[in-house]
N, CA, C, O and the ligand as a Tripos MOL2 file, in Angstrom:
@<TRIPOS>MOLECULE
protein
  221   219    56     0     0
PROTEIN
NO_CHARGES

@<TRIPOS>ATOM
      1 N         117.5410  127.2920  157.9820 N.3       1 MET1
      2 CA        118.8050  127.8500  158.4410 C.3       1 MET1
      3 C         119.5480  126.8390  159.2830 C.2       1 MET1
      4 O         119.0010  126.2900  160.2400 O.2       1 MET1
      5 N         120.7650  126.5990  158.9340 N.am      2 SER2
      6 CA        121.5660  125.6760  159.6290 C.3       2 SER2
      7 C         122.8810  126.3000  160.0610 C.2       2 SER2
      8 O         123.5060  127.0280  159.2890 O.2       2 SER2
      9 N         123.2950  126.0320  161.2510 N.am      3 ASP3
     10 CA        124.5390  126.6860  161.7550 C.3       3 ASP3
     11 C         125.6760  125.6780  161.6860 C.2       3 ASP3
     12 O         126.8020  125.9440  162.1070 O.2       3 ASP3
     13 N         125.3250  124.4450  161.1100 N.am      4 ASP4
     14 CA        126.2790  123.3730  161.0170 C.3       4 ASP4
     15 C         127.2830  123.6240  159.9500 C.2       4 ASP4
     16 O         128.4340  123.2070  160.0720 O.2       4 ASP4
     17 N         126.8690  124.3200  158.8610 N.am      5 THR5
     18 CA        127.7670  124.6620  157.8170 C.3       5 THR5
     19 C         128.6020  125.8220  158.2030 C.2       5 THR5
     20 O         128.3540  126.4670  159.2220 O.2       5 THR5
     21 N         129.6180  126.1120  157.3860 N.am      6 GLN6
     22 CA        130.4370  127.2390  157.6540 C.3       6 GLN6
     23 C         129.6570  128.5440  157.5380 C.2       6 GLN6
     24 O         128.9260  128.7880  156.5780 O.2       6 GLN6
     25 N         129.8470  129.3540  158.5480 N.am      7 LYS7
     26 CA        129.1090  130.5880  158.5720 C.3       7 LYS7
     27 C         129.6040  131.5400  157.5280 C.2       7 LYS7
     28 O         130.8120  131.6580  157.3270 O.2       7 LYS7
     29 N         128.7010  132.2330  156.8470 N.am      8 THR8
     30 CA        129.0840  133.2010  155.9400 C.3       8 THR8
     31 C         129.5860  134.4410  156.6310 C.2       8 THR8
     32 O         129.2760  134.7050  157.7930 O.2       8 THR8
     33 N         130.3590  135.1850  155.8990 N.am      9 LEU9
     34 CA        130.7730  136.4490  156.2950 C.3       9 LEU9
     35 C         129.6990  137.3770  156.7660 C.2       9 LEU9
     36 O         129.7970  138.1420  157.7260 O.2       9 LEU9
     37 N         128.6320  137.2200  155.9600 N.am     10 CYS10
     38 CA        127.3670  138.0290  156.1790 C.3      10 CYS10
     39 C         126.9860  137.7220  157.6560 C.2      10 CYS10
     40 O         126.7820  138.6460  158.4440 O.2      10 CYS10
     41 N         126.8910  136.3770  158.0350 N.am     11 GLY11
     42 CA        126.4330  135.9950  159.2770 C.3      11 GLY11
     43 C         127.3740  136.3980  160.3460 C.2      11 GLY11
     44 O         126.9700  136.7240  161.4620 O.2      11 GLY11
     45 N         128.6810  136.3770  160.0020 N.am     12 ASN12
     46 CA        129.6110  136.7900  161.0920 C.3      12 ASN12
     47 C         129.4970  138.2210  161.3890 C.2      12 ASN12
     48 O         129.5810  138.6050  162.5550 O.2      12 ASN12
     49 N         129.2990  139.0970  160.3510 N.am     13 VAL13
     50 CA        129.1580  140.4560  160.5940 C.3      13 VAL13
     51 C         127.8780  140.7810  161.4110 C.2      13 VAL13
     52 O         127.8630  141.7180  162.2100 O.2      13 VAL13
     53 N         126.8460  140.0090  161.1970 N.am     14 GLU14
     54 CA        125.6400  140.2120  162.0090 C.3      14 GLU14
     55 C         125.9070  139.9250  163.5040 C.2      14 GLU14
     56 O         125.2810  140.4880  164.4020 O.2      14 GLU14
     57 N         126.8830  139.0090  163.7100 N.am     15 GLU15
     58 CA        127.3010  138.7850  165.1260 C.3      15 GLU15
     59 C         128.4660  139.5950  165.5590 C.2      15 GLU15
     60 O         129.0750  139.3170  166.5910 O.2      15 GLU15
     61 N         128.8080  140.6450  164.7520 N.am     16 GLU16
     62 CA        129.8280  141.5930  165.0620 C.3      16 GLU16
     63 C         131.2470  141.0490  165.2300 C.2      16 GLU16
     64 O         132.0120  141.5060  166.0790 O.2      16 GLU16
     65 N         131.5790  140.0460  164.3850 N.am     17 LEU17
     66 CA        132.9180  139.3520  164.3710 C.3      17 LEU17
     67 C         133.9640  140.5370  164.1940 C.2      17 LEU17
     68 O         135.0180  140.5450  164.8290 O.2      17 LEU17
     69 N         133.6290  141.4860  163.3420 N.am     18 GLN18
     70 CA        134.6150  142.6200  163.0550 C.3      18 GLN18
     71 C         134.9250  143.4190  164.2920 C.2      18 GLN18
     72 O         135.9470  144.1030  164.3490 O.2      18 GLN18
     73 N         134.0390  143.3450  165.3120 N.am     19 ILE19
     74 CA        134.3500  144.0650  166.5350 C.3      19 ILE19
     75 C         134.9650  143.0700  167.5180 C.2      19 ILE19
     76 O         135.9650  143.4010  168.1550 O.2      19 ILE19
     77 N         134.4160  141.8820  167.6670 N.am     20 LYS20
     78 CA        134.8390  140.8810  168.5930 C.3      20 LYS20
     79 C         136.1840  140.3700  168.2870 C.2      20 LYS20
     80 O         137.0120  140.2210  169.1860 O.2      20 LYS20
     81 N         136.4390  140.0920  167.0370 N.am     21 ASP21
     82 CA        137.7420  139.4750  166.5860 C.3      21 ASP21
     83 C         138.1570  140.0410  165.1910 C.2      21 ASP21
     84 O         138.0290  139.4180  164.1380 O.2      21 ASP21
     85 N         138.6770  141.3110  165.3160 N.am     22 PRO22
     86 CA        139.0320  142.0150  164.0390 C.3      22 PRO22
     87 C         139.9720  141.1360  163.2220 C.2      22 PRO22
     88 O         139.7630  141.0490  162.0120 O.2      22 PRO22
     89 N         140.9830  140.4800  163.7710 N.am     23 GLN23
     90 CA        141.9190  139.7270  163.0330 C.3      23 GLN23
     91 C         141.3200  138.6270  162.2460 C.2      23 GLN23
     92 O         141.7240  138.3670  161.1130 O.2      23 GLN23
     93 N         140.3410  137.9580  162.8400 N.am     24 ALA24
     94 CA        139.6590  136.8440  162.1290 C.3      24 ALA24
     95 C         138.7950  137.4210  161.0460 C.2      24 ALA24
     96 O         138.5980  136.8150  159.9930 O.2      24 ALA24
     97 N         138.2740  138.6160  161.3190 N.am     25 TYR25
     98 CA        137.4340  139.2280  160.2580 C.3      25 TYR25
     99 C         138.2390  139.6090  159.0770 C.2      25 TYR25
    100 O         137.8500  139.3920  157.9300 O.2      25 TYR25
    101 N         139.4280  140.2100  159.3820 N.am     26 ILE26
    102 CA        140.3400  140.6930  158.2820 C.3      26 ILE26
    103 C         140.8360  139.4950  157.4720 C.2      26 ILE26
    104 O         140.9950  139.5990  156.2550 O.2      26 ILE26
    105 N         141.0850  138.3450  158.1380 N.am     27 ALA27
    106 CA        141.4850  137.1370  157.3620 C.3      27 ALA27
    107 C         140.4200  136.7600  156.3250 C.2      27 ALA27
    108 O         140.7330  136.3250  155.2170 O.2      27 ALA27
    109 N         139.1150  136.9460  156.7290 N.am     28 LEU28
    110 CA        138.0340  136.5500  155.7800 C.3      28 LEU28
    111 C         137.8170  137.5090  154.6390 C.2      28 LEU28
    112 O         137.2110  137.1350  153.6360 O.2      28 LEU28
    113 N         138.2720  138.6860  154.7510 N.am     29 ILE29
    114 CA        137.9380  139.7010  153.6920 C.3      29 ILE29
    115 C         139.1750  139.9960  152.9160 C.2      29 ILE29
    116 O         139.0660  140.7710  151.9660 O.2      29 ILE29
    117 N         140.3540  139.4720  153.2000 N.am     30 LYS30
    118 CA        141.5030  139.8810  152.4390 C.3      30 LYS30
    119 C         142.3140  138.7360  151.9210 C.2      30 LYS30
    120 O         142.5880  137.8150  152.6900 O.2      30 LYS30
    121 N         142.7330  138.7210  150.6430 N.am     31 PRO31
    122 CA        142.5420  139.7670  149.6810 C.3      31 PRO31
    123 C         141.0420  139.4810  149.0970 C.2      31 PRO31
    124 O         140.6960  138.3670  148.7040 O.2      31 PRO31
    125 N         140.2890  140.5100  149.0910 N.am     32 ALA32
    126 CA        138.8990  140.3640  148.6040 C.3      32 ALA32
    127 C         138.8680  140.0830  147.0930 C.2      32 ALA32
    128 O         139.4830  140.8070  146.3110 O.2      32 ALA32
    129 N         138.1330  139.0090  146.6860 N.am     33 THR33
    130 CA        138.1070  138.7230  145.2880 C.3      33 THR33
    131 C         136.5720  138.5820  144.9010 C.2      33 THR33
    132 O         136.2330  138.4780  143.7220 O.2      33 THR33
    133 N         135.7270  138.5830  145.8730 N.am     34 HIS34
    134 CA        134.2770  138.5800  145.6450 C.3      34 HIS34
    135 C         133.5610  139.5510  146.5420 C.2      34 HIS34
    136 O         134.0700  139.9950  147.5710 O.2      34 HIS34
    137 N         132.3440  139.8680  146.1040 N.am     35 TYR35
    138 CA        131.5450  140.7070  146.9770 C.3      35 TYR35
    139 C         130.1450  140.0450  147.0820 C.2      35 TYR35
    140 O         129.8120  139.1770  146.2740 O.2      35 TYR35
    141 N         129.3840  140.4300  148.0130 N.am     36 CYS36
    142 CA        128.0270  139.8420  148.1900 C.3      36 CYS36
    143 C         127.0460  140.8020  147.5850 C.2      36 CYS36
    144 O         126.9850  141.9870  147.9120 O.2      36 CYS36
    145 N         126.2150  140.1820  146.6080 N.am     37 GLU37
    146 CA        125.2460  140.9150  145.8790 C.3      37 GLU37
    147 C         124.0100  141.1900  146.9090 C.2      37 GLU37
    148 O         123.1780  142.0780  146.7200 O.2      37 GLU37
    149 N         124.0100  140.3890  147.9180 N.am     38 GLY38
    150 CA        122.8990  140.5750  148.8400 C.3      38 GLY38
    151 C         123.1600  141.6730  149.8790 C.2      38 GLY38
    152 O         122.2580  142.4500  150.1960 O.2      38 GLY38
    153 N         124.4090  141.7430  150.4200 N.am     39 CYS39
    154 CA        124.6490  142.6720  151.5420 C.3      39 CYS39
    155 C         125.7800  143.6560  151.1540 C.2      39 CYS39
    156 O         126.0160  144.6070  151.8990 O.2      39 CYS39
    157 N         126.4660  143.4700  150.0510 N.am     40 GLY40
    158 CA        127.4000  144.4070  149.5710 C.3      40 GLY40
    159 C         128.8340  144.2550  150.2740 C.2      40 GLY40
    160 O         129.7060  145.1110  150.1280 O.2      40 GLY40
    161 N         129.0010  143.1610  151.0060 N.am     41 ARG41
    162 CA        130.3130  142.9620  151.6770 C.3      41 ARG41
    163 C         131.2440  142.3300  150.7220 C.2      41 ARG41
    164 O         130.8350  141.6310  149.7940 O.2      41 ARG41
    165 N         132.5400  142.5800  150.9500 N.am     42 SER42
    166 CA        133.6020  141.9420  150.1680 C.3      42 SER42
    167 C         134.1690  140.7630  150.9990 C.2      42 SER42
    168 O         134.1090  140.7700  152.2290 O.2      42 SER42
    169 N         134.7070  139.7750  150.3060 N.am     43 ALA43
    170 CA        135.2320  138.6680  150.9960 C.3      43 ALA43
    171 C         136.3090  137.9860  150.1200 C.2      43 ALA43
    172 O         136.3230  138.1610  148.9020 O.2      43 ALA43
    173 N         137.1810  137.2310  150.7380 N.am     44 ALA44
    174 CA        138.3180  136.5770  150.1200 C.3      44 ALA44
    175 C         137.7670  135.3610  149.3060 C.2      44 ALA44
    176 O         138.2600  135.1030  148.2090 O.2      44 ALA44
    177 N         136.7800  134.6340  149.8120 N.am     45 LYS45
    178 CA        136.2190  133.5300  149.1430 C.3      45 LYS45
    179 C         134.7030  133.6230  148.8830 C.2      45 LYS45
    180 O         133.9210  134.1060  149.7030 O.2      45 LYS45
    181 N         134.3640  133.1530  147.7520 N.am     46 ALA46
    182 CA        132.9790  133.1880  147.2720 C.3      46 ALA46
    183 C         132.0760  132.5210  148.3440 C.2      46 ALA46
    184 O         130.9980  133.0460  148.6190 O.2      46 ALA46
    185 N         132.4700  131.4100  148.9420 N.am     47 GLU47
    186 CA        131.6030  130.7180  149.9270 C.3      47 GLU47
    187 C         131.3520  131.4000  151.2330 C.2      47 GLU47
    188 O         130.5410  130.9760  152.0560 O.2      47 GLU47
    189 N         132.1150  132.5290  151.3980 N.am     48 ASN48
    190 CA        131.9770  133.3240  152.6630 C.3      48 ASN48
    191 C         130.8180  134.3230  152.6460 C.2      48 ASN48
    192 O         130.5060  134.9050  153.6840 O.2      48 ASN48
    193 N         130.1930  134.5300  151.5300 N.am     49 VAL49
    194 CA        129.1440  135.5250  151.4230 C.3      49 VAL49
    195 C         127.8470  134.7860  150.8270 C.2      49 VAL49
    196 O         127.9570  133.7690  150.1420 O.2      49 VAL49
    197 N         126.7070  135.3270  151.1150 N.am     50 CYS50
    198 CA        125.4660  134.6330  150.7980 C.3      50 CYS50
    199 C         125.1190  134.7550  149.3040 C.2      50 CYS50
    200 O         124.4940  133.8440  148.7610 O.2      50 CYS50
    201 N         125.4940  135.8270  148.6320 N.am     51 LYS51
    202 CA        125.2520  135.9210  147.2240 C.3      51 LYS51
    203 C         126.5090  136.4120  146.4570 C.2      51 LYS51
    204 O         126.5530  137.5520  145.9940 O.2      51 LYS51
    205 N         127.5350  135.5210  146.3320 N.am     52 PRO52
    206 CA        128.8170  135.8860  145.8290 C.3      52 PRO52
    207 C         128.7570  136.3270  144.3400 C.2      52 PRO52
    208 O         128.0970  135.7200  143.4970 O.2      52 PRO52
    209 N         129.5150  137.4520  144.0830 N.am     53 GLN53
    210 CA        129.7550  137.9430  142.7640 C.3      53 GLN53
    211 C         131.1990  138.1950  142.6650 C.2      53 GLN53
    212 O         131.7890  138.6100  143.6620 O.2      53 GLN53
    213 N         131.8610  137.9770  141.5100 N.am     54 LYS54
    214 CA        133.2370  138.2370  141.4080 C.3      54 LYS54
    215 C         133.5280  139.7480  141.3240 C.2      54 LYS54
    216 O         132.7820  140.5060  140.7050 O.2      54 LYS54
    217 N         134.6070  140.1480  141.9510 N.am     55 LEU55
    218 CA        134.9680  141.5850  141.8570 C.3      55 LEU55
    219 C         135.6300  141.7940  140.4380 C.2      55 LEU55
    220 O         136.0250  142.9100  140.1000 O.2      55 LEU55
    221 ZN        125.5340  138.5160  152.0690 Zn       56 ZN56
@<TRIPOS>BOND
     1     1     2 1
     2     2     3 1
     3     3     4 2
     4     3     5 am
     5     5     6 1
     6     6     7 1
     7     7     8 2
     8     7     9 am
     9     9    10 1
    10    10    11 1
    11    11    12 2
    12    11    13 am
    13    13    14 1
    14    14    15 1
    15    15    16 2
    16    15    17 am
    17    17    18 1
    18    18    19 1
    19    19    20 2
    20    19    21 am
    21    21    22 1
    22    22    23 1
    23    23    24 2
    24    23    25 am
    25    25    26 1
    26    26    27 1
    27    27    28 2
    28    27    29 am
    29    29    30 1
    30    30    31 1
    31    31    32 2
    32    31    33 am
    33    33    34 1
    34    34    35 1
    35    35    36 2
    36    35    37 am
    37    37    38 1
    38    38    39 1
    39    39    40 2
    40    39    41 am
    41    41    42 1
    42    42    43 1
    43    43    44 2
    44    43    45 am
    45    45    46 1
    46    46    47 1
    47    47    48 2
    48    47    49 am
    49    49    50 1
    50    50    51 1
    51    51    52 2
    52    51    53 am
    53    53    54 1
    54    54    55 1
    55    55    56 2
    56    55    57 am
    57    57    58 1
    58    58    59 1
    59    59    60 2
    60    59    61 am
    61    61    62 1
    62    62    63 1
    63    63    64 2
    64    63    65 am
    65    65    66 1
    66    66    67 1
    67    67    68 2
    68    67    69 am
    69    69    70 1
    70    70    71 1
    71    71    72 2
    72    71    73 am
    73    73    74 1
    74    74    75 1
    75    75    76 2
    76    75    77 am
    77    77    78 1
    78    78    79 1
    79    79    80 2
    80    79    81 am
    81    81    82 1
    82    82    83 1
    83    83    84 2
    84    83    85 am
    85    85    86 1
    86    86    87 1
    87    87    88 2
    88    87    89 am
    89    89    90 1
    90    90    91 1
    91    91    92 2
    92    91    93 am
    93    93    94 1
    94    94    95 1
    95    95    96 2
    96    95    97 am
    97    97    98 1
    98    98    99 1
    99    99   100 2
   100    99   101 am
   101   101   102 1
   102   102   103 1
   103   103   104 2
   104   103   105 am
   105   105   106 1
   106   106   107 1
   107   107   108 2
   108   107   109 am
   109   109   110 1
   110   110   111 1
   111   111   112 2
   112   111   113 am
   113   113   114 1
   114   114   115 1
   115   115   116 2
   116   115   117 am
   117   117   118 1
   118   118   119 1
   119   119   120 2
   120   119   121 am
   121   121   122 1
   122   122   123 1
   123   123   124 2
   124   123   125 am
   125   125   126 1
   126   126   127 1
   127   127   128 2
   128   127   129 am
   129   129   130 1
   130   130   131 1
   131   131   132 2
   132   131   133 am
   133   133   134 1
   134   134   135 1
   135   135   136 2
   136   135   137 am
   137   137   138 1
   138   138   139 1
   139   139   140 2
   140   139   141 am
   141   141   142 1
   142   142   143 1
   143   143   144 2
   144   143   145 am
   145   145   146 1
   146   146   147 1
   147   147   148 2
   148   147   149 am
   149   149   150 1
   150   150   151 1
   151   151   152 2
   152   151   153 am
   153   153   154 1
   154   154   155 1
   155   155   156 2
   156   155   157 am
   157   157   158 1
   158   158   159 1
   159   159   160 2
   160   159   161 am
   161   161   162 1
   162   162   163 1
   163   163   164 2
   164   163   165 am
   165   165   166 1
   166   166   167 1
   167   167   168 2
   168   167   169 am
   169   169   170 1
   170   170   171 1
   171   171   172 2
   172   171   173 am
   173   173   174 1
   174   174   175 1
   175   175   176 2
   176   175   177 am
   177   177   178 1
   178   178   179 1
   179   179   180 2
   180   179   181 am
   181   181   182 1
   182   182   183 1
   183   183   184 2
   184   183   185 am
   185   185   186 1
   186   186   187 1
   187   187   188 2
   188   187   189 am
   189   189   190 1
   190   190   191 1
   191   191   192 2
   192   191   193 am
   193   193   194 1
   194   194   195 1
   195   195   196 2
   196   195   197 am
   197   197   198 1
   198   198   199 1
   199   199   200 2
   200   199   201 am
   201   201   202 1
   202   202   203 1
   203   203   204 2
   204   203   205 am
   205   205   206 1
   206   206   207 1
   207   207   208 2
   208   207   209 am
   209   209   210 1
   210   210   211 1
   211   211   212 2
   212   211   213 am
   213   213   214 1
   214   214   215 1
   215   215   216 2
   216   215   217 am
   217   217   218 1
   218   218   219 1
   219   219   220 2
@<TRIPOS>SUBSTRUCTURE
     1 MET1         2 RESIDUE 1 A MET
     2 SER2         6 RESIDUE 1 A SER
     3 ASP3        10 RESIDUE 1 A ASP
     4 ASP4        14 RESIDUE 1 A ASP
     5 THR5        18 RESIDUE 1 A THR
     6 GLN6        22 RESIDUE 1 A GLN
     7 LYS7        26 RESIDUE 1 A LYS
     8 THR8        30 RESIDUE 1 A THR
     9 LEU9        34 RESIDUE 1 A LEU
    10 CYS10       38 RESIDUE 1 A CYS
    11 GLY11       42 RESIDUE 1 A GLY
    12 ASN12       46 RESIDUE 1 A ASN
    13 VAL13       50 RESIDUE 1 A VAL
    14 GLU14       54 RESIDUE 1 A GLU
    15 GLU15       58 RESIDUE 1 A GLU
    16 GLU16       62 RESIDUE 1 A GLU
    17 LEU17       66 RESIDUE 1 A LEU
    18 GLN18       70 RESIDUE 1 A GLN
    19 ILE19       74 RESIDUE 1 A ILE
    20 LYS20       78 RESIDUE 1 A LYS
    21 ASP21       82 RESIDUE 1 A ASP
    22 PRO22       86 RESIDUE 1 A PRO
    23 GLN23       90 RESIDUE 1 A GLN
    24 ALA24       94 RESIDUE 1 A ALA
    25 TYR25       98 RESIDUE 1 A TYR
    26 ILE26      102 RESIDUE 1 A ILE
    27 ALA27      106 RESIDUE 1 A ALA
    28 LEU28      110 RESIDUE 1 A LEU
    29 ILE29      114 RESIDUE 1 A ILE
    30 LYS30      118 RESIDUE 1 A LYS
    31 PRO31      122 RESIDUE 1 A PRO
    32 ALA32      126 RESIDUE 1 A ALA
    33 THR33      130 RESIDUE 1 A THR
    34 HIS34      134 RESIDUE 1 A HIS
    35 TYR35      138 RESIDUE 1 A TYR
    36 CYS36      142 RESIDUE 1 A CYS
    37 GLU37      146 RESIDUE 1 A GLU
    38 GLY38      150 RESIDUE 1 A GLY
    39 CYS39      154 RESIDUE 1 A CYS
    40 GLY40      158 RESIDUE 1 A GLY
    41 ARG41      162 RESIDUE 1 A ARG
    42 SER42      166 RESIDUE 1 A SER
    43 ALA43      170 RESIDUE 1 A ALA
    44 ALA44      174 RESIDUE 1 A ALA
    45 LYS45      178 RESIDUE 1 A LYS
    46 ALA46      182 RESIDUE 1 A ALA
    47 GLU47      186 RESIDUE 1 A GLU
    48 ASN48      190 RESIDUE 1 A ASN
    49 VAL49      194 RESIDUE 1 A VAL
    50 CYS50      198 RESIDUE 1 A CYS
    51 LYS51      202 RESIDUE 1 A LYS
    52 PRO52      206 RESIDUE 1 A PRO
    53 GLN53      210 RESIDUE 1 A GLN
    54 LYS54      214 RESIDUE 1 A LYS
    55 LEU55      218 RESIDUE 1 A LEU
    56 ZN56       221 GROUP 0 **** ****
């Protein structure tokens, strides 16, 4: 596990980005074009989730 690479949305949610910085979180998920097969989250970019699948 490396924190040097861009953090995934999944990782950000674990750290409660959606509570700490809702605007930053919203920017990551809108407009959602992918979802994470691993955690079920939706994201604007495939690289923002751990197991991206197209919506
Ligand atoms: Zn995930």
